[in-house]
Phi, psi and omega in degrees: 000023180296333184296337181247003181058038180267147178290148179306322180286324175292322174297322178291324175294323180294324177288324177290325177293318177302308182296332182282322193264322186307320181301320187277353175267359184289139176232142177283156168295154186308321192254019191282309186298314178296318180297318180292319182293322180294321177291324174297316182288344176283347177099354182284152183268152180238141175222166174224131174243130184214137173270144178140180179286157177295318180294310179301305186287327174292323176304307180300309181306322180284324178301321180276357179057042185270332190307318190286344183270346190246146177270343180205141173227120178242119174258125189311304183310320180287330182275342183072018182203152183225161171298140016265009181299128181302333182304319182298322179295319179299321177298322180293317181299318186296318175294330177274354188043067186229153179263129176306322178302333182251011184262142178240132178234132181246128181211162181251004180242119190298325181273309186294310183267309177302296181295316169317302177307308182297325174300330180266005174095000181279158169285140178245123176249118177274120172272099185276144170283127187296350179269358175259121185264004181294151180264116180246138183273096178225162184287341177197152176232133184231158177238357168220154180294324179304334170300341177294329188297307182298329172302326179268000178073040178240164171235159181314144188083007174075011176285147178297148182282000000 
């Protein structure tokens, strides 16, 4: 904490507070819940792969009430492997009993998510931040999660398009 000239004890207190408070401060993008519900209603399976510690990631998943919507959750620290390694994507496919050629992975990081998913044989959809002007080699690019439904051939409510 030399950069901010903080006493080591204060730096540790701030880190402890961050770790305790951050998971409960997370918010879903506005259209995530209705999109996940539509996907579930269509009969498709849903999984989550996230890099990070079990404590932090589990706290966020719990705060966001996502676990009940997902068929598989892989947290890198629990798996001992993280994105972009193709093995974590293969593990997700195995747990979902899914074929890589029919699977779609949505992520917001070009290298970790998009390249990782593609290297494991999945279709990769980049959820681009509107402030990011990079061109990313992905199978599709969306700016909101709701844009995923037509890509999957679905409408709100999980009905075929």
